[in-house]
C-alpha positions in Angstrom: 58.7 177.1 -64.7 59.8 179.0 -67.8 57.6 180.2 -70.7 58.9 179.2 -74.2 58.2 180.9 -77.5 57.4 178.8 -80.5 60.8 179.6 -82.1 62.7 178.3 -79.0 60.8 175.0 -78.3 63.5 172.4 -78.2 63.8 169.2 -80.1 65.0 166.0 -78.5 67.4 163.3 -79.5 65.9 160.0 -80.9 66.9 156.4 -80.8 66.6 154.2 -83.9 64.4 151.1 -83.8 65.3 148.0 -85.8 62.7 148.9 -88.4 64.2 152.4 -89.0 61.8 154.5 -87.0 63.1 157.0 -84.5 61.7 157.0 -81.0 62.3 160.2 -78.9 64.7 159.3 -76.1 62.7 161.4 -73.6 58.9 161.2 -73.1 56.1 161.9 -70.7 54.7 158.9 -68.8 51.1 158.7 -67.5 49.5 156.3 -65.1 46.2 155.5 -63.2 45.3 156.7 -59.7 46.0 160.5 -60.3 48.8 160.0 -62.8 47.2 162.0 -65.5 46.7 165.8 -66.0 45.1 167.4 -69.0 47.0 170.7 -68.4 50.3 168.9 -67.9 50.0 167.0 -71.2 49.1 170.1 -73.2 51.9 172.0 -71.5 54.4 169.2 -72.2 53.5 169.2 -75.9 53.0 172.9 -76.5 55.6 174.5 -74.3 58.2 171.9 -73.6 58.4 170.4 -77.1 57.9 166.8 -75.9 56.7 164.6 -78.7 56.6 161.3 -76.9 53.7 160.3 -74.7 53.3 156.9 -73.0 50.0 155.6 -71.7 48.1 152.3 -71.4 44.5 151.0 -71.4 45.0 150.1 -67.8 45.5 153.8 -66.9 42.1 154.8 -68.0 43.2 158.0 -69.6 43.5 157.3 -73.3 40.3 159.3 -74.2 41.4 162.3 -72.1 44.9 162.1 -73.7 43.4 162.2 -77.1 41.6 165.4 -76.3 44.8 166.9 -74.9 46.7 166.1 -78.0 44.1 167.7 -80.1 44.1 170.8 -77.9 47.9 171.0 -78.1 47.8 171.6 -81.8 50.7 169.3 -82.5 50.4 167.4 -85.7 49.8 163.7 -85.4 52.8 162.9 -87.6 55.1 164.8 -85.2 53.9 162.7 -82.2 55.1 159.4 -80.8 52.1 157.8 -79.0 52.6 154.6 -77.1 49.9 152.6 -75.4 49.7 149.1 -74.0 47.6 146.0 -74.2 46.3 144.7 -70.9 46.7 141.0 -70.1 42.9 140.6 -69.7 42.7 141.4 -73.5 45.4 138.9 -74.6 44.4 136.4 -77.3 44.1 136.8 -81.1 40.7 138.5 -81.5 40.6 140.4 -78.3 44.0 141.8 -79.0 42.9 143.2 -82.4 39.7 144.6 -80.8 41.6 146.1 -77.9 44.1 147.8 -80.2 41.4 149.4 -82.4 39.5 150.5 -79.3 42.6 152.2 -78.0 43.0 154.0 -81.3 39.4 155.1 -81.1 39.8 156.4 -77.6 43.0 158.2 -78.5 41.4 159.7 -81.6 44.1 158.3 -84.0 44.2 156.0 -87.0 47.4 154.3 -85.9 49.7 153.8 -82.9 53.4 154.5 -83.0 54.1 151.8 -80.5 51.9 149.1 -79.0 53.2 147.1 -76.1 52.1 143.8 -74.4 51.9 145.2 -70.8 53.0 142.1 -68.8 54.3 138.7 -69.7 52.0 136.7 -67.4 48.5 135.9 -68.7 47.0 133.3 -66.3 44.4 132.0 -68.8 42.8 128.8 -67.4 43.8 125.7 -69.3 46.5 127.5 -71.4 50.2 128.1 -70.8 51.5 131.7 -70.6 53.8 130.9 -73.5 50.9 129.8 -75.7 48.9 132.9 -75.0 51.8 135.3 -75.4 52.6 133.7 -78.8 49.0 134.0 -80.0 48.8 137.6 -78.8 52.1 138.5 -80.4 51.0 137.1 -83.7 48.0 139.4 -83.6 50.4 142.3 -82.9 52.5 141.2 -85.9 49.4 141.4 -88.1 48.5 144.9 -86.8 52.1 145.9 -87.5 51.9 144.5 -91.1 48.6 146.3 -91.6 50.1 149.7 -90.5 47.8 150.0 -87.5 50.9 149.9 -85.3 54.1 151.4 -86.6 56.1 149.5 -84.0 55.3 146.7 -81.6 56.9 145.7 -78.3 56.6 144.3 -74.8 56.8 145.6 -71.3 58.3 143.9 -68.2 59.5 140.9 -70.2 62.5 138.9 -68.9 65.1 137.2 -71.1 63.3 133.8 -71.1 60.0 135.5 -72.3 61.9 137.3 -75.1 63.6 134.0 -76.1 60.3 132.2 -76.3 58.8 135.0 -78.5 61.9 134.7 -80.8 61.3 131.0 -81.2 57.5 131.2 -81.6 57.0 134.2 -83.7 58.4 136.1 -86.7 59.1 139.7 -85.5 61.5 140.5 -82.7 60.0 143.1 -80.4 61.1 146.6 -81.3 61.0 147.7 -77.7 61.1 146.2 -74.2 59.9 148.7 -71.5 61.1 147.8 -68.0 61.5 149.5 -64.6 64.9 151.3 -64.6 66.4 153.7 -62.1 69.6 153.8 -59.9 68.2 151.2 -57.5 66.9 148.8 -60.3 69.5 148.3 -63.1 68.7 145.1 -64.9 71.9 145.1 -66.9 71.5 141.5 -68.2 68.2 142.5 -69.8 69.7 145.7 -71.2 72.6 143.9 -72.7 70.4 141.1 -74.1 68.1 143.7 -75.7 71.0 145.5 -77.4 72.4 142.2 -78.7 69.0 141.4 -80.2 68.3 144.8 -81.7 65.5 145.6 -79.1 65.4 149.2 -77.8 65.4 149.2 -74.0 63.0 151.7 -72.5 63.0 152.6 -68.8 60.0 153.6 -66.7 60.1 155.0 -63.1 63.4 156.8 -63.6 62.9 158.6 -60.2 62.0 155.3 -58.4 58.6 156.9 -57.6 60.4 159.7 -55.9 62.6 157.5 -53.7 65.7 158.4 -55.6 65.2 162.1 -55.0 66.3 162.0 -51.3 69.1 159.5 -51.6 72.4 160.9 -50.3 74.3 159.9 -53.4 71.8 161.5 -55.8 71.8 164.6 -53.6 75.6 164.7 -53.7 75.6 164.6 -57.5 72.8 167.2 -57.7 74.9 169.6 -55.6 78.0 168.8 -57.7 76.3 169.6 -61.0 74.0 172.3 -59.7 71.0 170.4 -60.9 68.0 168.9 -59.3 68.0 165.3 -58.1 65.3 164.5 -60.8 67.6 165.9 -63.5 70.5 163.8 -62.3 68.4 160.6 -62.4 66.9 161.3 -65.9 70.3 162.4 -67.3 71.9 159.2 -65.9 69.3 157.1 -67.6 69.5 158.9 -70.9 73.2 158.9 -70.8 73.1 155.1 -70.5 71.2 155.1 -73.8 67.9 154.3 -72.2 64.6 155.7 -73.6 63.2 157.4 -70.5 59.7 158.4 -69.6 59.4 160.3 -66.3 55.9 160.9 -65.1 54.6 164.1 -63.7 51.3 166.0 -63.5 52.9 169.3 -62.5 53.9 171.7 -65.2 57.0 172.9 -63.3 58.2 169.4 -62.8 57.8 168.6 -66.5 59.8 171.6 -67.4 62.5 170.6 -64.9 62.6 167.0 -66.3 63.2 168.3 -69.8 66.3 170.4 -68.9 68.7 167.4 -69.1 70.4 168.0 -72.4 72.6 170.9 -71.4 75.0 168.9 -69.3 76.6 165.5 -69.0 77.7 163.4 -66.1 81.3 162.4 -65.8 82.1 158.8 -66.3 83.2 158.5 -62.7 79.7 159.7 -61.6 78.0 157.4 -64.0 79.9 154.6 -62.4 79.1 155.9 -59.0 75.4 155.8 -59.7 75.8 152.2 -60.9 76.8 151.2 -57.3 73.4 152.2 -56.1 71.8 149.1 -57.7 70.1 147.0 -55.0 67.6 145.2 -57.2 64.8 147.2 -55.6 61.6 147.4 -57.5 58.9 150.1 -56.9 56.3 148.6 -59.2 54.6 145.3 -58.3 51.6 143.8 -60.0 50.4 140.2 -60.2 47.4 138.1 -61.0 44.4 138.5 -60.4 44.8 142.3 -60.0 44.9 142.8 -63.8 41.7 140.8 -64.3 39.5 143.8 -63.4 
């Protein structure tokens, strides 16, 4: 881990959304079950210059995150804060209430990006499509009111996105999907780019599984970088907004050191051959009902 003076704190590239906003291409992910550290968030903001933090109501750390942001001293207007709407809160009124509750827990007046967390809803007597559309219309209102500067979805497949396009007025600004060398959903990536939807990837290290793969180790040795840096650089170089998660300061520092080198095209292509359609995140009804 390296200490950084205020004058040398880096800035990171951004990706334009369809509404003209710029989302930082590298962020810090959080999660539940030990996936949050107050010290790590403060360090990421204050020492590493990260300005993009991703969380969700499901993770149970919005309130703690708000405290860490305040402690960091970073101005609200310089931050990109993303949180997510849990399926148990889908529906028009409950969506509005959940969004405002997330703002309150985070200690902010607005969200930079608000995402529907999963496409499946499992509301008795109603179709998933109907509930998604009703929920999305509530997000559209929150966007029009300025409570959310951008709105999007997470884990949506092409049919889900097509239905939203037919049923609602605003195309999602972002689709956040699992993305790493073993899980490369190129059809979704290409669809999102055609439709003006920014593709954002979570789990870029495949929950650590990519860090011991022989191909990744080979590239790490070739470039004199760590396996994590190879995976993150590969994702970013593919134009994917990338949010690696860590609760360790030294790992966060390491994960940020990915802009001083580039992978050769032959190595980008080599990493593409690792795709096996393997997912490391699995969640289904009724787990989200709690």
